[in-house]
mmCIF file as Biopython writes it, N, C-alpha, C and O atoms, coordinates in Angstrom:
data_model
#
loop_
_atom_site.group_PDB
_atom_site.id
_atom_site.type_symbol
_atom_site.label_atom_id
_atom_site.label_alt_id
_atom_site.label_comp_id
_atom_site.label_asym_id
_atom_site.label_entity_id
_atom_site.label_seq_id
_atom_site.pdbx_PDB_ins_code
_atom_site.Cartn_x
_atom_site.Cartn_y
_atom_site.Cartn_z
_atom_site.occupancy
_atom_site.B_iso_or_equiv
_atom_site.auth_seq_id
_atom_site.auth_asym_id
_atom_site.pdbx_PDB_model_num
ATOM 1   N N  . MET A ? 1  ? -38.333 -1.988  220.941 1.0 0.0 1  A 1 
ATOM 2   C CA . MET A ? 1  ? -36.925 -2.317  220.957 1.0 0.0 1  A 1 
ATOM 3   C C  . MET A ? 1  ? -36.763 -3.759  221.432 1.0 0.0 1  A 1 
ATOM 4   O O  . MET A ? 1  ? -37.472 -4.203  222.336 1.0 0.0 1  A 1 
ATOM 5   N N  . SER A ? 2  ? -35.856 -4.467  220.838 1.0 0.0 2  A 1 
ATOM 6   C CA . SER A ? 2  ? -35.658 -5.867  221.206 1.0 0.0 2  A 1 
ATOM 7   C C  . SER A ? 2  ? -34.795 -5.966  222.449 1.0 0.0 2  A 1 
ATOM 8   O O  . SER A ? 2  ? -34.045 -5.048  222.783 1.0 0.0 2  A 1 
ATOM 9   N N  . LYS A ? 3  ? -34.915 -7.102  223.128 1.0 0.0 3  A 1 
ATOM 10  C CA . LYS A ? 3  ? -34.122 -7.279  224.345 1.0 0.0 3  A 1 
ATOM 11  C C  . LYS A ? 3  ? -32.695 -7.698  223.979 1.0 0.0 3  A 1 
ATOM 12  O O  . LYS A ? 3  ? -32.471 -8.292  222.924 1.0 0.0 3  A 1 
ATOM 13  N N  . PRO A ? 4  ? -31.737 -7.388  224.851 1.0 0.0 4  A 1 
ATOM 14  C CA . PRO A ? 4  ? -30.328 -7.706  224.562 1.0 0.0 4  A 1 
ATOM 15  C C  . PRO A ? 4  ? -30.089 -9.204  224.430 1.0 0.0 4  A 1 
ATOM 16  O O  . PRO A ? 4  ? -30.718 -10.010 225.115 1.0 0.0 4  A 1 
ATOM 17  N N  . ILE A ? 5  ? -29.185 -9.557  223.551 1.0 0.0 5  A 1 
ATOM 18  C CA . ILE A ? 5  ? -28.783 -10.952 223.375 1.0 0.0 5  A 1 
ATOM 19  C C  . ILE A ? 5  ? -27.642 -11.217 224.355 1.0 0.0 5  A 1 
ATOM 20  O O  . ILE A ? 5  ? -26.570 -10.622 224.251 1.0 0.0 5  A 1 
ATOM 21  N N  . THR A ? 6  ? -27.884 -12.111 225.300 1.0 0.0 6  A 1 
ATOM 22  C CA . THR A ? 6  ? -26.856 -12.391 226.302 1.0 0.0 6  A 1 
ATOM 23  C C  . THR A ? 6  ? -26.236 -13.773 226.148 1.0 0.0 6  A 1 
ATOM 24  O O  . THR A ? 6  ? -25.151 -14.029 226.670 1.0 0.0 6  A 1 
ATOM 25  N N  . ASP A ? 7  ? -26.908 -14.653 225.443 1.0 0.0 7  A 1 
ATOM 26  C CA . ASP A ? 7  ? -26.386 -16.000 225.225 1.0 0.0 7  A 1 
ATOM 27  C C  . ASP A ? 7  ? -25.266 -15.957 224.187 1.0 0.0 7  A 1 
ATOM 28  O O  . ASP A ? 7  ? -25.447 -15.429 223.090 1.0 0.0 7  A 1 
ATOM 29  N N  . LYS A ? 8  ? -24.113 -16.512 224.541 1.0 0.0 8  A 1 
ATOM 30  C CA . LYS A ? 8  ? -22.934 -16.478 223.668 1.0 0.0 8  A 1 
ATOM 31  C C  . LYS A ? 8  ? -23.224 -17.080 222.290 1.0 0.0 8  A 1 
ATOM 32  O O  . LYS A ? 8  ? -22.807 -16.525 221.273 1.0 0.0 8  A 1 
ATOM 33  N N  . LYS A ? 9  ? -23.926 -18.195 222.253 1.0 0.0 9  A 1 
ATOM 34  C CA . LYS A ? 9  ? -24.235 -18.855 220.981 1.0 0.0 9  A 1 
ATOM 35  C C  . LYS A ? 9  ? -25.128 -17.965 220.112 1.0 0.0 9  A 1 
ATOM 36  O O  . LYS A ? 9  ? -24.926 -17.879 218.900 1.0 0.0 9  A 1 
ATOM 37  N N  . GLN A ? 10 ? -26.095 -17.316 220.716 1.0 0.0 10 A 1 
ATOM 38  C CA . GLN A ? 10 ? -26.966 -16.414 219.971 1.0 0.0 10 A 1 
ATOM 39  C C  . GLN A ? 10 ? -26.188 -15.201 219.462 1.0 0.0 10 A 1 
ATOM 40  O O  . GLN A ? 10 ? -26.451 -14.709 218.365 1.0 0.0 10 A 1 
ATOM 41  N N  . GLN A ? 11 ? -25.236 -14.722 220.255 1.0 0.0 11 A 1 
ATOM 42  C CA . GLN A ? 11 ? -24.420 -13.599 219.838 1.0 0.0 11 A 1 
ATOM 43  C C  . GLN A ? 11 ? -23.610 -13.956 218.596 1.0 0.0 11 A 1 
ATOM 44  O O  . GLN A ? 11 ? -23.543 -13.177 217.645 1.0 0.0 11 A 1 
ATOM 45  N N  . VAL A ? 12 ? -23.005 -15.123 218.609 1.0 0.0 12 A 1 
ATOM 46  C CA . VAL A ? 12 ? -22.207 -15.568 217.464 1.0 0.0 12 A 1 
ATOM 47  C C  . VAL A ? 12 ? -23.101 -15.729 216.235 1.0 0.0 12 A 1 
ATOM 48  O O  . VAL A ? 12 ? -22.724 -15.328 215.134 1.0 0.0 12 A 1 
ATOM 49  N N  . THR A ? 13 ? -24.267 -16.306 216.420 1.0 0.0 13 A 1 
ATOM 50  C CA . THR A ? 13 ? -25.214 -16.476 215.311 1.0 0.0 13 A 1 
ATOM 51  C C  . THR A ? 13 ? -25.616 -15.119 214.745 1.0 0.0 13 A 1 
ATOM 52  O O  . THR A ? 13 ? -25.660 -14.938 213.528 1.0 0.0 13 A 1 
ATOM 53  N N  . TYR A ? 14 ? -25.906 -14.177 215.619 1.0 0.0 14 A 1 
ATOM 54  C CA . TYR A ? 14 ? -26.280 -12.829 215.183 1.0 0.0 14 A 1 
ATOM 55  C C  . TYR A ? 14 ? -25.162 -12.196 214.358 1.0 0.0 14 A 1 
ATOM 56  O O  . TYR A ? 14 ? -25.413 -11.643 213.287 1.0 0.0 14 A 1 
ATOM 57  N N  . LEU A ? 15 ? -23.936 -12.278 214.855 1.0 0.0 15 A 1 
ATOM 58  C CA . LEU A ? 15 ? -22.802 -11.685 214.148 1.0 0.0 15 A 1 
ATOM 59  C C  . LEU A ? 15 ? -22.567 -12.357 212.798 1.0 0.0 15 A 1 
ATOM 60  O O  . LEU A ? 15 ? -22.260 -11.686 211.813 1.0 0.0 15 A 1 
ATOM 61  N N  . LYS A ? 16 ? -22.710 -13.675 212.751 1.0 0.0 16 A 1 
ATOM 62  C CA . LYS A ? 16 ? -22.553 -14.396 211.481 1.0 0.0 16 A 1 
ATOM 63  C C  . LYS A ? 16 ? -23.603 -13.951 210.470 1.0 0.0 16 A 1 
ATOM 64  O O  . LYS A ? 16 ? -23.298 -13.765 209.292 1.0 0.0 16 A 1 
ATOM 65  N N  . GLU A ? 17 ? -24.835 -13.782 210.931 1.0 0.0 17 A 1 
ATOM 66  C CA . GLU A ? 17 ? -25.912 -13.357 210.034 1.0 0.0 17 A 1 
ATOM 67  C C  . GLU A ? 17 ? -25.652 -11.954 209.504 1.0 0.0 17 A 1 
ATOM 68  O O  . GLU A ? 17 ? -25.847 -11.691 208.318 1.0 0.0 17 A 1 
ATOM 69  N N  . ARG A ? 18 ? -25.219 -11.062 210.368 1.0 0.0 18 A 1 
ATOM 70  C CA . ARG A ? 18 ? -24.924 -9.695  209.946 1.0 0.0 18 A 1 
ATOM 71  C C  . ARG A ? 18 ? -23.751 -9.663  208.969 1.0 0.0 18 A 1 
ATOM 72  O O  . ARG A ? 18 ? -23.766 -8.908  207.997 1.0 0.0 18 A 1 
ATOM 73  N N  . LEU A ? 19 ? -22.748 -10.475 209.229 1.0 0.0 19 A 1 
ATOM 74  C CA . LEU A ? 19 ? -21.602 -10.546 208.329 1.0 0.0 19 A 1 
ATOM 75  C C  . LEU A ? 19 ? -22.019 -11.107 206.974 1.0 0.0 19 A 1 
ATOM 76  O O  . LEU A ? 19 ? -21.543 -10.649 205.935 1.0 0.0 19 A 1 
ATOM 77  N N  . GLU A ? 20 ? -22.897 -12.087 206.987 1.0 0.0 20 A 1 
ATOM 78  C CA . GLU A ? 20 ? -23.402 -12.665 205.731 1.0 0.0 20 A 1 
ATOM 79  C C  . GLU A ? 20 ? -24.154 -11.612 204.919 1.0 0.0 20 A 1 
ATOM 80  O O  . GLU A ? 20 ? -24.012 -11.550 203.697 1.0 0.0 20 A 1 
ATOM 81  N N  . ILE A ? 21 ? -24.946 -10.791 205.588 1.0 0.0 21 A 1 
ATOM 82  C CA . ILE A ? 21 ? -25.662 -9.708  204.903 1.0 0.0 21 A 1 
ATOM 83  C C  . ILE A ? 21 ? -24.667 -8.733  204.286 1.0 0.0 21 A 1 
ATOM 84  O O  . ILE A ? 21 ? -24.830 -8.304  203.143 1.0 0.0 21 A 1 
ATOM 85  N N  . PHE A ? 22 ? -23.631 -8.386  205.056 1.0 0.0 22 A 1 
ATOM 86  C CA . PHE A ? 22 ? -22.595 -7.486  204.540 1.0 0.0 22 A 1 
ATOM 87  C C  . PHE A ? 22 ? -21.948 -8.071  203.290 1.0 0.0 22 A 1 
ATOM 88  O O  . PHE A ? 22 ? -21.765 -7.371  202.294 1.0 0.0 22 A 1 
ATOM 89  N N  . LEU A ? 23 ? -21.603 -9.349  203.346 1.0 0.0 23 A 1 
ATOM 90  C CA . LEU A ? 23 ? -20.952 -9.991  202.208 1.0 0.0 23 A 1 
ATOM 91  C C  . LEU A ? 23 ? -21.867 -10.044 200.982 1.0 0.0 23 A 1 
ATOM 92  O O  . LEU A ? 23 ? -21.397 -9.905  199.853 1.0 0.0 23 A 1 
ATOM 93  N N  . GLU A ? 24 ? -23.150 -10.240 201.196 1.0 0.0 24 A 1 
ATOM 94  C CA . GLU A ? 24 ? -24.104 -10.244 200.089 1.0 0.0 24 A 1 
ATOM 95  C C  . GLU A ? 24 ? -24.186 -8.868  199.434 1.0 0.0 24 A 1 
ATOM 96  O O  . GLU A ? 24 ? -24.210 -8.752  198.209 1.0 0.0 24 A 1 
ATOM 97  N N  . VAL A ? 25 ? -24.229 -7.831  200.264 1.0 0.0 25 A 1 
ATOM 98  C CA . VAL A ? 25 ? -24.273 -6.465  199.737 1.0 0.0 25 A 1 
ATOM 99  C C  . VAL A ? 25 ? -22.984 -6.166  198.975 1.0 0.0 25 A 1 
ATOM 100 O O  . VAL A ? 25 ? -23.018 -5.594  197.886 1.0 0.0 25 A 1 
ATOM 101 N N  . LEU A ? 26 ? -21.859 -6.553  199.549 1.0 0.0 26 A 1 
ATOM 102 C CA . LEU A ? 26 ? -20.564 -6.332  198.907 1.0 0.0 26 A 1 
ATOM 103 C C  . LEU A ? 26 ? -20.484 -7.063  197.573 1.0 0.0 26 A 1 
ATOM 104 O O  . LEU A ? 26 ? -19.996 -6.512  196.586 1.0 0.0 26 A 1 
ATOM 105 N N  . ASP A ? 27 ? -20.958 -8.291  197.544 1.0 0.0 27 A 1 
ATOM 106 C CA . ASP A ? 27 ? -20.922 -9.094  196.320 1.0 0.0 27 A 1 
ATOM 107 C C  . ASP A ? 27 ? -21.820 -8.502  195.232 1.0 0.0 27 A 1 
ATOM 108 O O  . ASP A ? 27 ? -21.504 -8.590  194.046 1.0 0.0 27 A 1 
ATOM 109 N N  . ALA A ? 28 ? -22.934 -7.903  195.639 1.0 0.0 28 A 1 
ATOM 110 C CA . ALA A ? 28 ? -23.883 -7.346  194.683 1.0 0.0 28 A 1 
ATOM 111 C C  . ALA A ? 28 ? -23.427 -5.996  194.136 1.0 0.0 28 A 1 
ATOM 112 O O  . ALA A ? 28 ? -23.953 -5.517  193.131 1.0 0.0 28 A 1 
ATOM 113 N N  . LEU A ? 29 ? -22.463 -5.393  194.791 1.0 0.0 29 A 1 
ATOM 114 C CA . LEU A ? 29 ? -22.002 -4.074  194.385 1.0 0.0 29 A 1 
ATOM 115 C C  . LEU A ? 29 ? -21.126 -4.166  193.137 1.0 0.0 29 A 1 
ATOM 116 O O  . LEU A ? 29 ? -20.167 -4.936  193.091 1.0 0.0 29 A 1 
ATOM 117 N N  . ASP A ? 30 ? -21.467 -3.379  192.144 1.0 0.0 30 A 1 
ATOM 118 C CA . ASP A ? 30 ? -20.688 -3.324  190.906 1.0 0.0 30 A 1 
ATOM 119 C C  . ASP A ? 30 ? -19.641 -2.226  191.042 1.0 0.0 30 A 1 
ATOM 120 O O  . ASP A ? 30 ? -19.995 -1.052  191.151 1.0 0.0 30 A 1 
ATOM 121 N N  . PRO A ? 31 ? -18.368 -2.579  191.039 1.0 0.0 31 A 1 
ATOM 122 C CA . PRO A ? 31 ? -17.315 -1.567  191.230 1.0 0.0 31 A 1 
ATOM 123 C C  . PRO A ? 31 ? -17.328 -0.469  190.154 1.0 0.0 31 A 1 
ATOM 124 O O  . PRO A ? 31 ? -16.880 0.652   190.395 1.0 0.0 31 A 1 
ATOM 125 N N  . GLU A ? 32 ? -17.837 -0.801  188.987 1.0 0.0 32 A 1 
ATOM 126 C CA . GLU A ? 32 ? -17.871 0.170   187.896 1.0 0.0 32 A 1 
ATOM 127 C C  . GLU A ? 32 ? -18.939 1.244   188.098 1.0 0.0 32 A 1 
ATOM 128 O O  . GLU A ? 32 ? -18.797 2.365   187.609 1.0 0.0 32 A 1 
ATOM 129 N N  . THR A ? 33 ? -20.000 0.903   188.815 1.0 0.0 33 A 1 
ATOM 130 C CA . THR A ? 33 ? -21.115 1.848   188.967 1.0 0.0 33 A 1 
ATOM 131 C C  . THR A ? 33 ? -21.338 2.269   190.416 1.0 0.0 33 A 1 
ATOM 132 O O  . THR A ? 33 ? -22.255 3.041   190.697 1.0 0.0 33 A 1 
ATOM 133 N N  . ALA A ? 34 ? -20.521 1.777   191.336 1.0 0.0 34 A 1 
ATOM 134 C CA . ALA A ? 34 ? -20.692 2.110   192.753 1.0 0.0 34 A 1 
ATOM 135 C C  . ALA A ? 34 ? -20.512 3.608   192.965 1.0 0.0 34 A 1 
ATOM 136 O O  . ALA A ? 34 ? -19.640 4.244   192.374 1.0 0.0 34 A 1 
ATOM 137 N N  . GLU A ? 35 ? -21.360 4.143   193.820 1.0 0.0 35 A 1 
ATOM 138 C CA . GLU A ? 35 ? -21.284 5.551   194.157 1.0 0.0 35 A 1 
ATOM 139 C C  . GLU A ? 35 ? -20.759 5.699   195.581 1.0 0.0 35 A 1 
ATOM 140 O O  . GLU A ? 35 ? -20.678 4.726   196.330 1.0 0.0 35 A 1 
ATOM 141 N N  . LEU A ? 36 ? -20.412 6.905   195.936 1.0 0.0 36 A 1 
ATOM 142 C CA . LEU A ? 36 ? -19.880 7.184   197.259 1.0 0.0 36 A 1 
ATOM 143 C C  . LEU A ? 36 ? -20.848 6.734   198.357 1.0 0.0 36 A 1 
ATOM 144 O O  . LEU A ? 36 ? -20.420 6.245   199.403 1.0 0.0 36 A 1 
ATOM 145 N N  . GLU A ? 37 ? -22.137 6.899   198.120 1.0 0.0 37 A 1 
ATOM 146 C CA . GLU A ? 37 ? -23.138 6.485   199.105 1.0 0.0 37 A 1 
ATOM 147 C C  . GLU A ? 37 ? -23.088 4.976   199.353 1.0 0.0 37 A 1 
ATOM 148 O O  . GLU A ? 37 ? -23.295 4.514   200.475 1.0 0.0 37 A 1 
ATOM 149 N N  . ASP A ? 38 ? -22.811 4.221   198.298 1.0 0.0 38 A 1 
ATOM 150 C CA . ASP A ? 38 ? -22.698 2.765   198.436 1.0 0.0 38 A 1 
ATOM 151 C C  . ASP A ? 38 ? -21.519 2.396   199.341 1.0 0.0 38 A 1 
ATOM 152 O O  . ASP A ? 38 ? -21.638 1.534   200.212 1.0 0.0 38 A 1 
ATOM 153 N N  . ILE A ? 39 ? -20.396 3.050   199.125 1.0 0.0 39 A 1 
ATOM 154 C CA . ILE A ? 39 ? -19.213 2.792   199.935 1.0 0.0 39 A 1 
ATOM 155 C C  . ILE A ? 39 ? -19.450 3.235   201.375 1.0 0.0 39 A 1 
ATOM 156 O O  . ILE A ? 39 ? -19.065 2.545   202.318 1.0 0.0 39 A 1 
ATOM 157 N N  . ASP A ? 40 ? -20.089 4.395   201.534 1.0 0.0 40 A 1 
ATOM 158 C CA . ASP A ? 40 ? -20.416 4.881   202.879 1.0 0.0 40 A 1 
ATOM 159 C C  . ASP A ? 40 ? -21.313 3.884   203.616 1.0 0.0 40 A 1 
ATOM 160 O O  . ASP A ? 40 ? -21.148 3.659   204.815 1.0 0.0 40 A 1 
ATOM 161 N N  . ARG A ? 41 ? -22.252 3.296   202.894 1.0 0.0 41 A 1 
ATOM 162 C CA . ARG A ? 41 ? -23.155 2.319   203.511 1.0 0.0 41 A 1 
ATOM 163 C C  . ARG A ? 41 ? -22.374 1.076   203.955 1.0 0.0 41 A 1 
ATOM 164 O O  . ARG A ? 41 ? -22.620 0.547   205.039 1.0 0.0 41 A 1 
ATOM 165 N N  . LEU A ? 42 ? -21.454 0.617   203.141 1.0 0.0 42 A 1 
ATOM 166 C CA . LEU A ? 42 ? -20.628 -0.534  203.522 1.0 0.0 42 A 1 
ATOM 167 C C  . LEU A ? 42 ? -19.791 -0.223  204.761 1.0 0.0 42 A 1 
ATOM 168 O O  . LEU A ? 42 ? -19.667 -1.052  205.663 1.0 0.0 42 A 1 
ATOM 169 N N  . ILE A ? 43 ? -19.227 0.965   204.795 1.0 0.0 43 A 1 
ATOM 170 C CA . ILE A ? 43 ? -18.444 1.367   205.969 1.0 0.0 43 A 1 
ATOM 171 C C  . ILE A ? 43 ? -19.334 1.424   207.202 1.0 0.0 43 A 1 
ATOM 172 O O  . ILE A ? 43 ? -18.926 0.993   208.281 1.0 0.0 43 A 1 
ATOM 173 N N  . GLN A ? 44 ? -20.538 1.949   207.055 1.0 0.0 44 A 1 
ATOM 174 C CA . GLN A ? 44 ? -21.460 2.013   208.189 1.0 0.0 44 A 1 
ATOM 175 C C  . GLN A ? 44 ? -21.854 0.616   208.671 1.0 0.0 44 A 1 
ATOM 176 O O  . GLN A ? 44 ? -21.973 0.379   209.873 1.0 0.0 44 A 1 
ATOM 177 N N  . MET A ? 45 ? -22.052 -0.292  207.740 1.0 0.0 45 A 1 
ATOM 178 C CA . MET A ? 45 ? -22.378 -1.672  208.121 1.0 0.0 45 A 1 
ATOM 179 C C  . MET A ? 45 ? -21.239 -2.293  208.931 1.0 0.0 45 A 1 
ATOM 180 O O  . MET A ? 45 ? -21.483 -2.972  209.928 1.0 0.0 45 A 1 
ATOM 181 N N  . MET A ? 46 ? -20.007 -2.062  208.506 1.0 0.0 46 A 1 
ATOM 182 C CA . MET A ? 46 ? -18.854 -2.589  209.237 1.0 0.0 46 A 1 
ATOM 183 C C  . MET A ? 46 ? -18.737 -1.935  210.619 1.0 0.0 46 A 1 
ATOM 184 O O  . MET A ? 46 ? -18.438 -2.611  211.604 1.0 0.0 46 A 1 
ATOM 185 N N  . ASN A ? 47 ? -18.971 -0.637  210.689 1.0 0.0 47 A 1 
ATOM 186 C CA . ASN A ? 47 ? -18.937 0.047   211.980 1.0 0.0 47 A 1 
ATOM 187 C C  . ASN A ? 47 ? -20.013 -0.487  212.919 1.0 0.0 47 A 1 
ATOM 188 O O  . ASN A ? 47 ? -19.762 -0.686  214.107 1.0 0.0 47 A 1 
ATOM 189 N N  . ASP A ? 48 ? -21.206 -0.719  212.387 1.0 0.0 48 A 1 
ATOM 190 C CA . ASP A ? 48 ? -22.291 -1.284  213.196 1.0 0.0 48 A 1 
ATOM 191 C C  . ASP A ? 48 ? -21.925 -2.668  213.708 1.0 0.0 48 A 1 
ATOM 192 O O  . ASP A ? 48 ? -22.193 -3.003  214.861 1.0 0.0 48 A 1 
ATOM 193 N N  . LEU A ? 49 ? -21.318 -3.461  212.852 1.0 0.0 49 A 1 
ATOM 194 C CA . LEU A ? 49 ? -20.902 -4.812  213.235 1.0 0.0 49 A 1 
ATOM 195 C C  . LEU A ? 49 ? -19.834 -4.751  214.325 1.0 0.0 49 A 1 
ATOM 196 O O  . LEU A ? 49 ? -19.876 -5.519  215.287 1.0 0.0 49 A 1 
ATOM 197 N N  . GLU A ? 50 ? -18.894 -3.850  214.173 1.0 0.0 50 A 1 
ATOM 198 C CA . GLU A ? 50 ? -17.847 -3.681  215.187 1.0 0.0 50 A 1 
ATOM 199 C C  . GLU A ? 50 ? -18.436 -3.212  216.515 1.0 0.0 50 A 1 
ATOM 200 O O  . GLU A ? 50 ? -18.043 -3.696  217.576 1.0 0.0 50 A 1 
ATOM 201 N N  . ASP A ? 51 ? -19.375 -2.275  216.456 1.0 0.0 51 A 1 
ATOM 202 C CA . ASP A ? 51 ? -20.042 -1.798  217.680 1.0 0.0 51 A 1 
ATOM 203 C C  . ASP A ? 51 ? -20.758 -2.940  218.395 1.0 0.0 51 A 1 
ATOM 204 O O  . ASP A ? 51 ? -20.698 -3.055  219.620 1.0 0.0 51 A 1 
ATOM 205 N N  . LYS A ? 52 ? -21.433 -3.777  217.622 1.0 0.0 52 A 1 
ATOM 206 C CA . LYS A ? 52 ? -22.166 -4.897  218.218 1.0 0.0 52 A 1 
ATOM 207 C C  . LYS A ? 52 ? -21.206 -5.884  218.871 1.0 0.0 52 A 1 
ATOM 208 O O  . LYS A ? 52 ? -21.493 -6.411  219.946 1.0 0.0 52 A 1 
ATOM 209 N N  . MET A ? 53 ? -20.077 -6.134  218.233 1.0 0.0 53 A 1 
ATOM 210 C CA . MET A ? 53 ? -19.071 -7.029  218.809 1.0 0.0 53 A 1 
ATOM 211 C C  . MET A ? 53 ? -18.561 -6.462  220.133 1.0 0.0 53 A 1 
ATOM 212 O O  . MET A ? 53 ? -18.390 -7.201  221.102 1.0 0.0 53 A 1 
ATOM 213 N N  . GLU A ? 54 ? -18.321 -5.161  220.173 1.0 0.0 54 A 1 
ATOM 214 C CA . GLU A ? 54 ? -17.863 -4.527  221.399 1.0 0.0 54 A 1 
ATOM 215 C C  . GLU A ? 54 ? -18.921 -4.629  222.493 1.0 0.0 54 A 1 
ATOM 216 O O  . GLU A ? 54 ? -18.590 -4.862  223.656 1.0 0.0 54 A 1 
ATOM 217 N N  . GLN A ? 55 ? -20.184 -4.457  222.131 1.0 0.0 55 A 1 
ATOM 218 C CA . GLN A ? 55 ? -21.275 -4.604  223.104 1.0 0.0 55 A 1 
ATOM 219 C C  . GLN A ? 55 ? -21.305 -6.020  223.671 1.0 0.0 55 A 1 
ATOM 220 O O  . GLN A ? 55 ? -21.435 -6.210  224.880 1.0 0.0 55 A 1 
ATOM 221 N N  . PHE A ? 56 ? -21.185 -7.000  222.797 1.0 0.0 56 A 1 
ATOM 222 C CA . PHE A ? 56 ? -21.207 -8.386  223.259 1.0 0.0 56 A 1 
ATOM 223 C C  . PHE A ? 56 ? -20.015 -8.676  224.162 1.0 0.0 56 A 1 
ATOM 224 O O  . PHE A ? 56 ? -20.159 -9.354  225.179 1.0 0.0 56 A 1 
ATOM 225 N N  . ASN A ? 57 ? -18.852 -8.173  223.803 1.0 0.0 57 A 1 
ATOM 226 C CA . ASN A ? 57 ? -17.657 -8.391  224.635 1.0 0.0 57 A 1 
ATOM 227 C C  . ASN A ? 57 ? -17.813 -7.726  225.996 1.0 0.0 57 A 1 
ATOM 228 O O  . ASN A ? 57 ? -17.382 -8.284  227.006 1.0 0.0 57 A 1 
ATOM 229 N N  . ALA A ? 58 ? -18.415 -6.559  226.040 1.0 0.0 58 A 1 
ATOM 230 C CA . ALA A ? 58 ? -18.616 -5.843  227.307 1.0 0.0 58 A 1 
ATOM 231 C C  . ALA A ? 58 ? -19.568 -6.607  228.218 1.0 0.0 58 A 1 
ATOM 232 O O  . ALA A ? 58 ? -19.409 -6.568  229.438 1.0 0.0 58 A 1 
ATOM 233 N N  . ARG A ? 59 ? -20.538 -7.289  227.662 1.0 0.0 59 A 1 
ATOM 234 C CA . ARG A ? 59 ? -21.492 -8.057  228.462 1.0 0.0 59 A 1 
ATOM 235 C C  . ARG A ? 59 ? -20.852 -9.268  229.115 1.0 0.0 59 A 1 
ATOM 236 O O  . ARG A ? 59 ? -21.319 -9.747  230.148 1.0 0.0 59 A 1 
ATOM 237 N N  . GLU A ? 60 ? -19.785 -9.759  228.510 1.0 0.0 60 A 1 
ATOM 238 C CA . GLU A ? 60 ? -19.098 -10.938 229.061 1.0 0.0 60 A 1 
ATOM 239 C C  . GLU A ? 60 ? -18.291 -10.590 230.299 1.0 0.0 60 A 1 
ATOM 240 O O  . GLU A ? 60 ? -18.034 -11.452 231.140 1.0 0.0 60 A 1 
ATOM 241 N N  . GLN A ? 61 ? -17.895 -9.341  230.414 1.0 0.0 61 A 1 
ATOM 242 C CA . GLN A ? 61 ? -17.009 -8.937  231.512 1.0 0.0 61 A 1 
ATOM 243 C C  . GLN A ? 61 ? -17.764 -8.528  232.739 1.0 0.0 61 A 1 
ATOM 244 O O  . GLN A ? 61 ? -17.156 -8.162  233.745 1.0 0.0 61 A 1 
#
C-alpha cells in the first residue's frame, strides 16, 4: 500500500491526473454502444475521485 499524500501540491497533481484519466475514458466511450457496466464504471470513477478529495480535505483540518 502506498503512503498517504500530504503535500497540497501533490494532492492537486494527483486529482488532476485522476480527472484526466476519467475524461479520457469518457471521451473514448461511444454513446451508441455503451453498456450499463460502462456507465457504472464512470460513476465509480467519479465516486472514487470525490472520496479522495474528501480524504485530502480531512487531512488539512
